[in-house]
C-alpha positions, 0 to 999 in steps of 0.5 A: 169420867174423861173428855176431850173436844176436838174438831177436825180441820184440814186433816187435824185433830185440833183438841181445844177442850177437856173435861176431867171430873173426879169421882163423878159420873156420866150424868154429870159429865152430861151437865158438864158438857151441856154448860160448856156449849157443848151439847148435842154434839157426836161423842166417841165413847168407850165401848163399855158404855153400852153395858147396863149399869145400876141405873138401869141405863147404859151410860149411851142411853143417858147420852142420848137421853140428854141430846148427844149422839153417840158414835157405834164404837168398838174398842181396838187394842190399847196398844194399837190406840197408843200407837196410832195417837203416837202415829199422828202426833209424829206427823203433826196430825194431832193440835193440842190446846195448851189449856189442855193441861191434864191431856199433855200431863198425860201424854207426858207422863204415861209409860209402859211398865210390865208390857203394858200401860202403867197405872199403879201408884201415882200413876193410877189416874193417868191413861184416863184422859188420854184414851179419850183422845185415842179413842176419838183418833181412832175412829176418825183416823185409825191405823191400818194393817195388821194389829197385835195383843201386846207388843215387846219392849226393851 
């Protein structure tokens, strides 16, 4: 369970905190966010959070019940989301606080393998926290133009 906490200032995304909870759930994430003083904030989740879970509630329901505002979202193609983050980083439109070590490591270490993000072996914990930045960046500043379902890297 991961989250990046950011705000938009002068057309830049300023990431100032991160949450990385191993073997966790949405209830624990809500508790952690509230303990850090982020109660009632806007949440930009992965769209799968709208699915009902074995708890009888969706992750969206749990977030709302804990006082968070949940944005309506859809998941862009992975390649589009990654390209969007890279575009914003290249344009100096994403600033990341140095205390966000997991996010920085993720952005430095994530790699493409067999035309998709590598999440095997030692890389299996990678991409989760950078995904949170990607969903947020897509909601705030989506890439326009033709979407693609895959890319070919050589």
